[in-house]
PAZA-154549 format. One record per atom (N, C-alpha, C): x, y, z; residue in one letter. Coordinates in steps of 0.02 Angstrom, whole numbers, plus 50000, padded with zeros to 5 digits. Example, Ala and Ser with C-alpha at 12.3 -4.5 7.8 and 13.67 -1.06 7.14 Angstrom:
<pts>
506604971650390A/506154977550390A/506604983550390A/506424988850354S/506844994750357S/506455000250394S/
</pts>
This chain:
<pts>
498695012650860X/497845017750795X/498375015250743X/497725013650692X/497705013950609X/497495017750586X/498075018250527X/497915023050469X/498035018850400X/497455020950393X/497185016150293X/497245023350246X/497495020050193X/497655026150160X/497675020550069X/497195024550025X/496945021249987X/497265025449907X/497525025949903X/498105029249842X/497915025149762X/497455029449720X/497595029549662X/498175031149601X/498445026949578X/499085030049540X/499095030049456X/498515031949438X/498345031249376X/499115034249329X/499065040149349X/499535044349290X/500115049249348X/500705051149338X/501175052749367X/500995057649390X/500575063749395X/500495070449429X/499975065149494X/499345060749483X/499115059249569X/499545054449606X/500135051849572X/500835048749597X/501025052949660X/501075059649598X/501495064249655X/501245067049679X/500735070049682X/500265076849715X/499975070449796X/499335066849732X/498975066249810X/499455060149881X/499985058949860X/500325053949908X/500655058749988X/500725067549941X/501175071249961X/500695073249998X/500235075949977X/499515082150002X/499425075050071X/499435069750060X/499385063050129X/499835064150176X/500475063550141X/500945061950195X/501305068150218X/501105072650193X/500985081250209X/500545080750289X/500165076850310X/499625076750343X/500065072450401X/500155068350376X/500455060550431X/501185063550442X/501655065050437X/502345067050444X/502235073850469X/502205072950536X/502275082850589X/502745079950631X/503315086550633X/503625088250704X/503245086150750X/503545084450792X/503135082050864X/502795077250873X/502595074550817X/502185069350805X/502295063150794X/502605064950723X/502915055050687X/503545058450691X/503945064550690X/504865063450689X/504875069850745X/505585069450762X/505835076350811X/506265080950759X/505935086550757X/506035090750714X/506755092050725X/507425091350772X/507855093650818X/508485090650763X/507965083150801X/508725075750748X/508405074550698X/507965075550669X/507575072550620X/507435064050626X/507445063250687X/507225054650698X/506505052450690X/506375047350678X/505605044950686X/505345046150762X/504765042950743X/504615042050833X/503775036850823X/503865033950770X/503385028950779X/503895020450780X/504265020750806X/504555013950823X/504315008350836X/504465001850837X/504094997150833X/503344996150821X/503355002250770X/502515001450728X/502624997750683X/502214994550628X/502044991450590X/501654993150527X/501934995450470X/501484996650419X/501454988150354X/500784992350322X/500814986950268X/500624992550211X/500924991650160X/500894994750098X/500784991450045X/499974992250020X/499754987049953X/499734993149912X/499854991549865X/500004993949793X/499784988549720X/499514990849694X/499374989849624X/499614992049557X/499574989049504X/499704992449464X/499194988549388X/499194991349356X/498904987649296X/499344983849264X/500004982549222X/500374981449219X/501114975149264X/501514974849234X/501934971649288X/502454977849323X/502354983949347X/502734988549340X/502884987749427X/502574986049449X/502784985149537X/503354981449550X/503974982049586X/504364976249619X/504794977749541X/505054983549517X/505294982749436X/505674987649441X/505944989049402X/506314995349376X/506065001749354X/505335003749359X/504855008549331X/504505007649413X/504635005049454X/504115006749518X/504165013449562X/503965016049559X/503945023049606X/503615023149669X/502895019349660X/502655018449742X/502785014449768X/502965010049782X/503495007049849X/504135008349872X/504655011049831X/505075014249871X/504775020449891X/504415025649869X/504195032849895X/503855030149960X/503365025949979X/503255022950018X/503675020650098X/504035014550053X/504485013850122X/504955018850153X/505295024550087X/505565028650118X/505205036050145X/504565037350153X/504085040050209X/504135037650253X/504085030950245X/503735027850333X/504305027850362X/505075025950330X/505515025650342X/505815032950392X/505685038050365X/505745044350389X/505415046150448X/504825040550476X/504485043850520X/504505037050569X/505035033850577X/505135027650610X/504995020750598X/504735020850533X/504195014250531X/504625008950493X/504955004550534X/505615001350489X/505254992050450X/504634992350498X/504324985450493X/503644985850420X/503814985050368X/503494985850325X/503424981850277X/502694977650291X/502554970750229X/502074974250167X/502394975250105X/502274976650045X/501724970550012X/501174972449995X/500934967149961X/500844970849874X/501194968449823X/501044971849764X/500774966949736X/500154970549697X/499674966649653X/499684969949570X/500004964449508X/500134968249482X/499574965149424X/499494968949355X/499054965049299X/498474967449326X/498144973049359X/497364973349370X/497204977349303X/497394977149272X/497204977949214X/497044972149146X/497464968149154X/497264962649127X/496784957449126X/496694953349067X/496074948249075X/496234943249133X/496664943049173X/496584937849232X/496524945249296X/496274951149291X/496344954749361X/495984953149405X/495444948749398X/494854947749458X/495514942649486X/495764936949465X/496194933349503X/496844935049554X/496994940749499X/497474944849526X/497254949349586X/496764954149590X/496524955749661X/496414951449698X/496054946349687X/495944940449729X/496544936149761X/497024936749742X/497694933549764X/497714939349811X/497824947449804X/498034951549842X/497674952549901X/497064954049881X/496734951649950X/496934948649997X/496864940249998X/497084937750038X/497954938850069X/498164941350013X/498754940050031X/499004947650091X/498444953250078X/498534959850126X/498104956150173X/497554954250188X/497114951350239X/497934947050296X/498214941950250X/498724936850304X/499284943850322X/499434947350280X/500024954050289X/499764958150370X/499204959250382X/498774961750427X/498524958350482X/498594951850468X/498164948850532X/497474946650514X/497224946250479X/496474944150476X/496484937250496X/495974935450542X/495864928050529X/495514925250458X/495604919650455X/495504916150386X/495604919650327X/496254921850326X/496724925550274X/496814920450209X/496734914250228X/496944909350165X/496234908750129X/495754909550160X/495164908750120X/494954911350061X/495014913250002X/494604917649933X/493994921549973X/494074926349956X/493454932149957X/492914928949926X/492274931149984X/491724929249940X/491554931849887X/491314925749832X/491144928349756X/491694930149699X/492294929049729X/492904931549697X/492924927049629X/492664921349629X/492674915549559X/492254919749527X/491804921749545X/491434924849477X/491314929849486X/490904933549417X/490984938349367X/490544945349403X/489844942249467X/489834946049506X/490104949549555X/490774946249552X/491284948949642X/491534955649621X/491294961149671X/491424965949674X/492404968549662X/492524970849635X/492994972249610X/493274980349628X/493804980949666X/494044986849670X/494584991749632X/494364998349624X/494815001049595X/495575000849626X/496034998949550X/496694997649591X/497075005649620X/
</pts>
């Protein structure tokens, strides 16, 4: 089973409210953790967290997203967590940062041809996903 989650973190209320509401649907007693022991039931599973930020905050002292997701995934038993952190999506070099993040994310999930740049990544017409 694959779970895909797209998270917009433009400001603190979205960072706190949206992920919590989503995780409330994922973190369920008897499905993803044992309520008697609080042991995670998703052992031997792998997760990829793709996080974006307009500035240089990810993997730094002000990063709340990556530790939050690792903690939530760890609670349900997922210990193998790959992180793709894309900083600078609000900078003039945003297209390059996003293209590099797409390649890294594809590689993290094992998509064949991940080392190749996405089609149109170098042009101004390339589709750019919201961070």
